[in-house]
VEXKE-731804 format. One record per residue (C-alpha): residue number from 1; residue in three letters; chain; x, y, z. Coordinates in Angstrom, 2 decimals. Layout:
BEGIN
{node NUM, "ALA", "A", {X, Y, Z}}
...
! end
This chain:
BEGIN
{node 1, "MET", "A", {147.66, 74.19, 92.71}}
{node 2, "ILE", "A", {146.24, 71.21, 90.89}}
{node 3, "GLY", "A", {148.80, 70.80, 88.15}}
{node 4, "VAL", "A", {150.95, 72.43, 85.51}}
{node 5, "LEU", "A", {150.24, 73.46, 81.91}}
{node 6, "TYR", "A", {153.05, 72.39, 79.57}}
{node 7, "GLN", "A", {153.74, 73.44, 76.01}}
{node 8, "GLY", "A", {154.81, 70.30, 74.14}}
{node 9, "GLU", "A", {156.42, 70.19, 70.71}}
{node 10, "SER", "A", {153.11, 70.16, 68.87}}
{node 11, "CYS", "A", {150.50, 71.05, 71.50}}
{node 12, "ALA", "A", {149.86, 72.19, 75.05}}
{node 13, "TYR", "A", {148.68, 69.77, 77.73}}
{node 14, "GLY", "A", {148.15, 69.60, 81.46}}
{node 15, "GLN", "A", {149.94, 67.47, 83.97}}
{node 16, "GLN", "A", {147.41, 67.19, 86.76}}
{node 17, "GLY", "A", {148.08, 66.21, 90.33}}
{node 18, "ILE", "A", {149.92, 67.70, 93.25}}
{node 19, "PRO", "A", {152.95, 69.47, 91.74}}
{node 20, "SER", "A", {156.42, 68.94, 93.13}}
{node 21, "ILE", "A", {156.98, 72.70, 93.39}}
{node 22, "ILE", "A", {155.72, 74.88, 96.23}}
{node 23, "VAL", "A", {154.05, 78.17, 95.36}}
{node 24, "PRO", "A", {155.02, 80.87, 97.86}}
{node 25, "VAL", "A", {152.33, 82.89, 99.64}}
{node 26, "ASN", "A", {151.34, 86.09, 97.80}}
{node 27, "THR", "A", {152.43, 84.74, 94.41}}
{node 28, "PRO", "A", {150.39, 86.52, 91.72}}
{node 29, "ALA", "A", {147.72, 84.39, 90.03}}
{node 30, "TRP", "A", {145.43, 84.95, 87.05}}
{node 31, "THR", "A", {142.52, 83.29, 85.34}}
{node 32, "MET", "A", {143.42, 80.93, 82.50}}
{node 33, "SER", "A", {142.10, 81.66, 79.03}}
{node 34, "LEU", "A", {139.48, 79.23, 77.73}}
{node 35, "GLU", "A", {142.08, 77.79, 75.35}}
{node 36, "ASP", "A", {144.57, 77.21, 78.18}}
{node 37, "MET", "A", {141.83, 75.72, 80.36}}
{node 38, "HIS", "A", {140.96, 73.31, 77.55}}
{node 39, "HIS", "A", {144.62, 72.31, 77.06}}
{node 40, "PHE", "A", {145.05, 71.85, 80.82}}
{node 41, "HIS", "A", {142.23, 69.31, 80.75}}
{node 42, "LEU", "A", {143.97, 67.28, 78.02}}
{node 43, "ASP", "A", {146.82, 64.87, 78.72}}
{node 44, "SER", "A", {149.94, 64.56, 76.55}}
{node 45, "ASP", "A", {148.00, 62.24, 74.19}}
{node 46, "GLN", "A", {145.30, 64.93, 73.86}}
{node 47, "GLN", "A", {142.77, 62.82, 75.78}}
{node 48, "PRO", "A", {140.47, 64.49, 78.33}}
{node 49, "GLN", "A", {141.56, 64.30, 81.95}}
{node 50, "LEU", "A", {140.17, 65.44, 85.28}}
{node 51, "SER", "A", {142.73, 63.80, 87.56}}
{node 52, "TYR", "A", {142.33, 66.30, 90.39}}
{node 53, "TYR", "A", {138.57, 65.68, 90.74}}
{node 54, "SER", "A", {138.68, 63.01, 93.46}}
{node 55, "HIS", "A", {141.42, 64.86, 95.38}}
{node 56, "LEU", "A", {139.29, 68.02, 95.30}}
{node 57, "LEU", "A", {136.27, 66.17, 96.68}}
{node 58, "ARG", "A", {138.32, 64.47, 99.43}}
{node 59, "SER", "A", {140.42, 67.44, 100.50}}
{node 60, "GLY", "A", {138.49, 70.53, 99.44}}
{node 61, "GLY", "A", {136.63, 71.10, 102.68}}
{node 62, "ILE", "A", {132.96, 71.97, 103.06}}
{node 63, "PHE", "A", {132.75, 73.72, 99.70}}
{node 64, "ALA", "A", {134.43, 70.93, 97.72}}
{node 65, "ALA", "A", {131.28, 69.67, 96.00}}
{node 66, "GLN", "A", {130.16, 73.16, 95.00}}
{node 67, "LEU", "A", {133.64, 73.98, 93.68}}
{node 68, "ALA", "A", {133.81, 70.71, 91.74}}
{node 69, "GLU", "A", {130.40, 71.38, 90.22}}
{node 70, "ARG", "A", {131.48, 74.89, 89.21}}
{node 71, "VAL", "A", {134.61, 73.47, 87.54}}
{node 72, "LEU", "A", {132.49, 70.96, 85.61}}
{node 73, "VAL", "A", {130.15, 73.75, 84.46}}
{node 74, "GLN", "A", {133.15, 75.70, 83.13}}
{node 75, "VAL", "A", {135.03, 72.78, 81.60}}
{node 76, "SER", "A", {132.29, 70.74, 79.90}}
{node 77, "PRO", "A", {131.53, 73.34, 77.17}}
{node 78, "LEU", "A", {135.19, 73.13, 76.09}}
{node 79, "PHE", "A", {134.63, 69.57, 74.87}}
{node 80, "THR", "A", {132.35, 67.99, 72.30}}
{node 81, "GLY", "A", {130.59, 64.70, 71.74}}
{node 82, "CYS", "A", {130.91, 61.87, 74.24}}
{node 83, "ASP", "A", {133.58, 63.72, 76.26}}
{node 84, "ARG", "A", {131.20, 66.61, 76.89}}
{node 85, "ARG", "A", {128.35, 64.24, 77.69}}
{node 86, "ALA", "A", {130.52, 62.37, 80.23}}
{node 87, "LEU", "A", {131.38, 65.61, 82.02}}
{node 88, "GLU", "A", {127.72, 66.64, 82.08}}
{node 89, "ILE", "A", {126.75, 63.26, 83.56}}
{node 90, "LEU", "A", {129.46, 63.65, 86.21}}
{node 91, "ARG", "A", {128.09, 67.11, 87.10}}
{node 92, "LYS", "A", {124.51, 65.82, 87.34}}
{node 93, "GLU", "A", {125.60, 62.90, 89.52}}
{node 94, "LEU", "A", {127.47, 65.26, 91.85}}
{node 95, "SER", "A", {124.44, 67.55, 92.04}}
{node 96, "TRP", "A", {122.17, 64.59, 92.81}}
{node 97, "LYS", "A", {124.49, 63.37, 95.58}}
{node 98, "GLN", "A", {124.51, 66.85, 97.12}}
{node 99, "THR", "A", {120.70, 66.99, 97.03}}
{node 100, "MET", "A", {120.39, 63.55, 98.61}}
{node 101, "SER", "A", {122.88, 64.36, 101.37}}
{node 102, "LEU", "A", {120.87, 67.46, 102.28}}
{node 103, "MET", "A", {117.72, 65.36, 102.65}}
{node 104, "ARG", "A", {119.31, 63.10, 105.30}}
! end
């Protein structure tokens, strides 16, 4: 798990990071709706957040970069303007770093 989706008084938001609860093995899981995914990537002030990104890259194993890139591909269309552009730049930088590491 990378966080929790909360329903506040006026809007939903994500609290990202390692949760304090432990999810038992074989707990059912499902794919979030696009709306929930968008809300999860907003903090309580409705500002974009991707707090789990660095943890994913450090602790995600050999597929961490590919997984992070896939997340960015899914999340960036949920935003507009400079927020979307920032996520696209982050994805391109990650892709470039992967390409350069393969050339070494």
